[in-house]
C-alpha positions, 0 to 999 in steps of 0.5 A: 847789931844790924837790923833789917826791915821789909820794904813791903808787907810781903816778899818772896824769892828763890835764891842761890847762895855760895856764902853768907857775906853779911853778918847775922842780922836782927830781922823785924818780920816773920820768915819761913825758909825751905832749903831746896838744895845744899847743906850747912849751918844756920845761926839763930841768936848766936846758936848754930843748927845744921840744915840740909835739903828739905829743912824748914825754918821758922824765924820770928821778929827780933831773931838774929839769924844768918847762915854758914854755907857748907855746900851751895845752897838754894832756898825759898824764903817767904817774908811777911809782917802782921800787916800782910796777914792782917789785911781785912775788908770787913768786921768778920774778916777782922775777927778772923784775922785777930784770932789767926794772929794769936794762932801765929804767935802760938806756932812761932813762939811756943813750939820748936822755935829754936830748932828745925821744924820736922815735917814728917808726913810725906804728904805734908812735905809735898803740899808745902813744896807745891804751895811754895811753887805756886806762890813763886808763880803767883808772886812773879806774874802778879795777876788780879787778886794775887795779893789775896791768893798769896795771903791764903797760900801763907795761911795754908802753909802755916796750917800745915806747919801748925798740924805738925807742931801740934802732933809733935807734942811741943817742948817737953820739960827735958827738951826745954831744959836742954836749950841754950840759956839765951833761948830759954830767957827769950821764950820766958820773956815772950810767954810772960810779957804781960807779967812785969814782975816776972821780967825783973832782973831779980826774978830772972836771976833766981829763975835761971840761976844766974847772978843778978849782976850778970843778967844784963851783960849776958843778955846783951852779949847773946841777943845784941841788945839790952834786956829792957830794950828787947822787952820794950820793942817786943811789947810795942810790936804786940801793942801795934798788932793789937791796935791794928787787928783787934777790937779791944779797947786801949784799956783792955790792951793795957791790961792784957800786956801788963801796963799799969793803966791806959795812961801808962800805955799811951805815954810809952807808946807815944814815946816810941812811935810819936803817935798816940794809940788812937792815932795809930789805930785810925791810921792803920784802918784807913 
């Protein structure tokens, strides 16, 4: 499975596509996509969902996504990392952004993350379209303070999305049960990333009523990577976020993310990044 990274913390573009020439890719950034014209099907973790003019999609890091075009499609894509939203200049900003990033996780991971988000209010649809148009102009002109303005535009759009997500009531038990198994497994991992006992093959097997011998094979088939690799990469991304944007101590982060202790966290982090947590935090704050 191919991967795609951002070249910079924020990218925005409006594009036309007659066909999707690439295989679905695993993207390592957040993305908001609004369909301006056209119709077809989007793929997410090997599941397919229809789209049409006005559709808005939320994509999270580690999702594998792509498009199957039915009619010529024009779309606006906003791509950003935690680094972009996490840029801060003082302690007050740092506290605000730390809280905002937790809200961002809530929006993307715990509500409607496997289907199209329905923004039903006419006024909200117009506001999102207007904000995206303004963002395109700001991004292209790159005048003074354009980065700060783009950051505020993104947070405004996500606030509108959060309002619609909250009003929608989230996933009901019935709705969640109807989701494909791989989607329910991914959501379970993200919700219980701090509980190692709930991420074990034996627990997943019993919880999702699937043979323990088949859990790993099934997960790799539909996610493109092994179960342990997904858990590790997801936990490392959360760890990097906490180190960059929170004032939590290494010990507190270890407890929050389910590491046995600070030493265990440090060994795992250095193994995957080549830096100690303290070195990473110092580099992030330069």
